[in-house]
C-alpha positions in Angstrom: -75.5 -14.2 222.0 -73.3 -14.4 218.9 -71.6 -17.6 218.0 -68.3 -16.6 219.1 -69.5 -15.3 222.5 -71.4 -18.8 222.7 -67.9 -20.5 221.8 -66.1 -18.6 224.4 -68.4 -19.3 227.1 -68.6 -23.2 226.3 -65.0 -23.7 226.3 -64.1 -21.6 229.3 -67.0 -23.5 231.2 -65.1 -26.5 230.3 -61.9 -25.4 231.5 -63.2 -24.0 234.7 -64.9 -27.5 235.2 -61.9 -29.4 234.6 -59.7 -27.3 237.1 -62.7 -27.5 239.5 -62.7 -31.1 239.3 -59.2 -31.6 239.7 -58.7 -29.3 242.5 -61.6 -30.7 244.3 -60.4 -34.1 244.0 -57.4 -32.8 245.5 -58.8 -31.2 248.3 -61.3 -33.8 249.3 -58.4 -36.3 250.2 -55.6 -34.2 250.9 -56.1 -33.4 254.5 -56.4 -37.1 255.2 -53.4 -37.7 253.1 -51.1 -35.5 255.1 -52.5 -36.1 258.5 -52.9 -40.1 258.2 -50.1 -41.9 259.4 -47.5 -43.4 257.3 -48.3 -46.8 258.2 -51.8 -45.8 256.4 -50.5 -44.4 253.4 -50.2 -40.7 254.5 -47.4 -38.5 255.5 -48.4 -38.0 259.3 -47.7 -34.2 259.4 -49.0 -32.1 262.3 -50.6 -28.7 262.3 -47.1 -26.5 262.5 -46.2 -28.4 259.3 -49.4 -28.0 257.5 -49.3 -24.4 258.3 -45.9 -23.9 256.8 -46.7 -25.9 253.8 -49.8 -23.4 253.0 -47.7 -20.6 253.8 -45.3 -21.6 251.1 -47.7 -22.7 248.7 -49.3 -19.4 248.6 -46.3 -17.4 247.6 -47.4 -18.4 244.4 -50.2 -16.0 244.4 -47.6 -13.3 244.6 -45.2 -14.5 242.1 -47.9 -15.1 239.6 -47.9 -11.0 239.3 -44.5 -11.2 238.0 -45.4 -14.1 235.6 -47.8 -11.9 234.2 -45.7 -8.9 233.8 -43.4 -11.5 231.9 -46.0 -12.8 229.6 -47.5 -9.5 228.8 -48.7 -9.3 225.3 -49.5 -13.0 225.3 -53.1 -13.9 224.3 -55.2 -14.9 227.5 -56.1 -18.4 226.3 -52.6 -19.3 225.5 -51.4 -18.3 229.2 -54.6 -20.0 230.5 -53.3 -23.3 228.6 -49.8 -23.0 230.1 -50.9 -22.1 233.5 -53.4 -25.3 233.9 -51.0 -27.8 232.2 -48.4 -26.7 234.8 -51.1 -27.1 237.4 -52.1 -30.5 236.1 -48.6 -32.0 236.1 -47.7 -31.0 239.4 -50.7 -32.1 241.1 -50.7 -35.7 239.4 -47.0 -36.1 240.6 -48.5 -36.0 244.2 -48.6 -39.7 243.2 -45.0 -40.3 243.7 -44.8 -38.3 247.2 -43.6 -39.8 250.0 -41.7 -37.0 252.3 -42.7 -33.8 253.4 -40.1 -32.0 251.4 -41.4 -33.2 248.2 -45.0 -32.5 249.1 -43.7 -28.5 249.7 -41.9 -28.8 246.0 -45.0 -30.2 244.1 -47.3 -27.9 245.8 -45.3 -24.9 244.9 -45.4 -26.4 241.1 -49.1 -27.1 241.0 -49.8 -23.9 243.1 -47.9 -21.6 240.6 -49.9 -22.8 237.7 -53.3 -22.5 239.7 -52.7 -18.9 240.7 -51.7 -17.8 237.2 -55.1 -19.2 236.1 -57.2 -17.9 238.9 -57.9 -14.5 237.6 -58.3 -15.6 233.8 -61.6 -17.2 234.3 -63.1 -13.9 235.6 -61.5 -11.6 233.6 -62.5 -13.6 230.4 -66.2 -13.9 231.5 -66.0 -10.0 232.2 -65.4 -9.7 228.5 -68.2 -12.2 227.5 -70.9 -11.3 229.7 -73.7 -8.7 228.7 -73.7 -5.5 230.4 -75.9 -5.6 233.7 -75.7 -9.6 234.0 -72.0 -10.0 235.1 -73.0 -11.2 238.6 -75.4 -13.8 236.8 -72.6 -14.9 234.5 -70.2 -15.3 237.0 -72.5 -17.3 239.2 -73.4 -19.5 236.1 -69.6 -20.1 235.7 -69.2 -21.0 239.6 -72.3 -23.3 239.1 -70.5 -25.4 236.4 -67.4 -25.6 238.6 -69.6 -26.9 241.4 -71.0 -29.6 239.4 -67.8 -30.7 238.3 -66.5 -30.6 242.1 -69.6 -32.8 242.9 -68.8 -35.3 240.1 -65.4 -35.3 241.4 -66.4 -36.1 245.1 -68.8 -38.9 243.7 -66.0 -40.5 241.9 -63.7 -40.1 245.1 -66.4 -41.7 247.1 -66.6 -44.6 245.0 -62.9 -45.0 245.1 -62.8 -44.8 248.5 -65.6 -47.2 249.1 -63.6 -49.5 247.2 -60.6 -49.0 249.5 -58.3 -48.0 246.8 -55.4 -46.0 248.3 -55.5 -42.0 248.0 -52.5 -41.6 245.7 -54.1 -42.7 242.3 -56.7 -39.9 243.0 -53.9 -37.5 242.1 -53.3 -39.1 238.8 -57.0 -38.8 237.9 -56.9 -35.2 239.0 -54.0 -34.3 236.9 -55.4 -36.0 233.6 -58.6 -34.2 234.0 -56.8 -30.9 234.4 -55.1 -31.5 231.3 -58.3 -32.0 229.4 -58.9 -28.2 230.9 -55.7 -26.9 229.6 -56.6 -28.2 225.9 -60.1 -26.8 226.0 -58.4 -23.4 226.8 -57.0 -23.5 223.0 -60.6 -23.5 221.5 -61.5 -19.9 223.5 -61.4 -17.6 220.6 -58.5 -15.4 220.3 -60.1 -12.2 220.2 -62.2 -12.7 223.6 -59.8 -11.3 225.8 -59.2 -8.0 228.1 -56.6 -6.0 226.5 -54.0 -3.6 228.4 -51.5 -3.8 230.6 -50.5 -6.9 233.0 -49.7 -5.0 235.9 -51.7 -2.2 237.5 -51.6 -0.7 240.8 -53.6 2.5 241.4 -54.4 4.3 244.4 -58.2 4.7 243.3 -58.6 0.9 243.6 -56.9 0.7 247.1 -60.3 -0.3 248.9 -60.7 -3.2 246.5 -57.0 -4.0 247.6 -57.9 -4.0 251.1 -60.9 -5.9 250.6 -58.6 -8.7 248.9 -56.1 -8.5 251.4 -58.8 -9.5 254.0 -60.5 -12.1 251.9 -56.9 -13.8 251.7 -56.8 -13.7 255.5 -59.9 -15.3 256.7 -60.3 -17.7 253.5 -56.8 -19.1 254.3 -57.4 -19.7 257.9 -60.4 -21.6 256.6 -58.4 -23.6 254.0 -55.6 -24.1 256.0 -57.1 -25.2 259.5 -61.0 -25.9 259.3 -60.7 -29.5 257.3 -57.4 -30.3 258.9 -59.1 -29.5 262.3 -62.1 -32.0 261.5 -59.4 -34.7 260.5 -56.9 -34.1 263.2 -58.8 -33.3 266.5 -62.3 -34.6 265.4 -61.1 -37.8 263.7 -63.4 -37.2 260.7 -62.9 -39.9 258.0 -62.1 -39.4 254.5 -65.6 -40.5 253.2 -67.0 -38.1 255.8 -64.8 -35.5 254.5 -66.1 -36.3 250.6 -69.8 -36.3 252.0 -69.1 -32.7 253.4 -67.7 -31.4 250.3 -70.3 -33.2 248.2 -73.0 -31.3 250.2 -71.0 -28.1 249.4 -70.7 -28.7 245.9 -74.6 -29.6 245.3 -75.4 -26.4 247.4 -73.3 -24.5 245.3 -74.7 -25.6 241.8 -78.0 -24.7 243.1 -77.2 -21.3 244.7 -74.5 -19.8 243.0 -76.6 -18.2 240.1 -78.9 -17.0 242.7 -76.1 -15.5 244.8 -75.0 -13.8 241.4 -78.3 -12.3 240.7 -78.6 -11.3 244.3 -75.0 -9.4 243.9 -76.4 -7.5 240.8 -79.4 -6.5 242.7 -78.2 -5.8 246.1 -75.0 -4.8 245.4 -71.4 -5.6 246.6 -71.6 -3.4 249.8 -74.5 -5.3 251.3 -73.2 -8.8 250.0 -69.9 -8.4 251.4 -71.0 -7.2 254.7 -73.3 -10.1 255.4 -70.4 -12.6 254.1 -67.8 -10.9 256.5 -70.4 -10.8 259.3 -71.1 -14.8 259.1 -67.5 -15.2 259.0 -67.1 -13.8 262.4 -69.6 -16.0 264.0 -68.3 -19.3 262.2 -64.7 -18.7 263.1 -65.9 -18.4 266.8 -67.6 -21.7 266.4 -64.5 -23.5 265.0 -62.9 -22.1 268.3 -65.1 -23.5 271.0 -67.7 -26.1 269.7 -66.4 -29.6 270.2 -69.6 -31.3 268.8 -68.9 -32.7 265.5 -72.3 -32.3 263.4 -72.1 -28.9 264.4 -68.7 -28.2 263.1 -69.7 -30.2 260.1 -72.5 -27.9 259.5 -70.3 -24.7 260.0 -67.8 -26.1 257.4 -70.6 -26.8 254.8 -72.2 -23.3 255.1 -68.8 -21.7 255.4 -67.5 -23.2 252.4 -71.1 -22.3 250.6 -70.9 -18.7 251.4 -67.4 -18.3 249.5 -69.5 -17.7 246.4 -70.5 -14.4 247.7 -66.6 -13.5 247.0 -67.8 -12.7 243.3 -68.8 -9.3 244.5 -65.1 -8.5 244.4 -65.0 -9.2 240.7 -68.3 -7.4 240.0 -67.0 -4.5 241.9 -63.8 -4.4 239.5 -65.8 -3.9 236.4 -67.5 -0.9 238.0 -64.2 0.9 239.1 -61.9 0.0 236.4 -62.2 0.3 232.5 -62.0 -3.1 230.4 -58.4 -2.6 229.5 -57.6 -2.9 233.4 -59.9 -5.7 234.2 -57.3 -8.5 234.3 -54.3 -6.5 235.8 -56.6 -4.9 238.3 -58.0 -8.7 239.1 -54.4 -9.9 239.1 -53.2 -7.4 241.7 -56.4 -8.3 243.6 -55.0 -12.0 243.7 -51.6 -10.8 244.7 -53.2 -8.7 247.5 -55.1 -11.8 248.5 -51.9 -13.8 248.8 -49.6 -11.6 250.9 -52.3 -12.1 253.3 -52.4 -15.8 252.4 -48.7 -16.4 253.1 -48.6 -14.8 256.4 -51.8 -15.6 258.0 -51.0 -19.8 257.6 -47.4 -19.1 258.9 -48.9 -17.0 261.9 -51.5 -19.8 262.5 -49.0 -22.7 262.4 -47.1 -21.2 265.5 -50.5 -20.4 267.1 -51.7 -24.0 266.6 -48.3 -25.3 268.2 -47.9 -22.9 271.0 -51.2 -22.0 272.1 -53.7 -24.1 270.5 -56.0 -24.2 267.4 -58.6 -22.1 269.1 -56.1 -18.7 268.7 -55.8 -19.2 265.1 -59.7 -19.2 264.6 -60.4 -16.3 266.9 -57.7 -14.1 264.9 -59.8 -15.1 261.9 -63.0 -14.0 263.6 -61.3 -10.5 264.3 -60.2 -10.1 260.5 -63.8 -11.0 259.4 -64.9 -8.1 261.9 -62.4 -5.6 260.1 -63.9 -6.9 256.5 -67.3 -5.8 258.0 -66.0 -2.4 258.7 -64.0 -2.1 255.1 -67.1 -3.6 253.5 -69.4 -1.0 254.8 -67.2 1.9 253.0 -68.3 0.6 249.5 -71.0 2.6 247.9 -74.5 1.9 248.0 -76.7 1.1 244.9 -77.0 4.2 242.8 -73.7 6.0 244.2 -70.5 6.4 242.3 -68.3 3.4 243.0 -65.3 6.0 242.6 -66.6 7.9 245.8 -68.3 5.7 248.4 -69.5 7.3 251.7 
């Protein structure tokens, strides 16, 4: 690799690591922070309020598309710097929250920054990766993120073991996030994907559908799986940290391998396996009352998210370089159309019919995902004419 490519990958990796550290620190304590009673330093919200919070937060995935349109022409590293800075400030401000209303407000702040950032690392890595090694490079990027997440969980474990309250963790997360923002400024200016910031094309409709389904099943997991373990099965903060630490260690070890598997087997096989596993896992969440089994489902479910890299490698096959970023951004928007509606529907299901209904809907969505993924081209066939 030339020096400029190495520099780009290095500082992009630092930014990804910083965001992963900050986000994992938040995720590892957030369900306990929200579910624990006020007397224990939490907010004491229920499953209905959790679903509403996630639905509100995920609207940022749609508004991110409008922000990209406004920022059209700006260098990607500058957009990344601004996005991560907003994310870090909003996340760190959780330290001050004592009311559900302000959790919603600050969630909108950090989530907006995060959702503007989300398509950028993949887009920039598509520009940096050598031809034929896209999945491998994306896997390496995920492995870096997993390593940073593992470090974040170790730090959170130490803090929890020392009986330090949850709130300072949010300040730590915000500070590390700001380091990632600064790292973006060192990415070479000309490492970018040129072209429009907004693309909606009929020929990418299969990709959009896959993103919509991915958003649906992912949000059922993110909104309710961890919350189920805490609220329904009394999983403690340190137990949640251990579960997430296991996820990150496995991700660190396996993400490059999964990336190479995508390069070798193709997106069709990988996404069919991914969706098929989700069918089984969601049924497990609905009906298995045994905590160790649920913990195992949570770990494997989280690890398999890495297979979603296949959506990014598919974009490289169907779109020219000038449309990588806008196509990925539209995919994020499609993902979040589902991400808004599914947690909202899940909130009402949790309240009026029980948590099982939300997970059974997730299983049905995953089954549809298997069918849609089967329409992707087999290796060696034109991706624009899947059979």
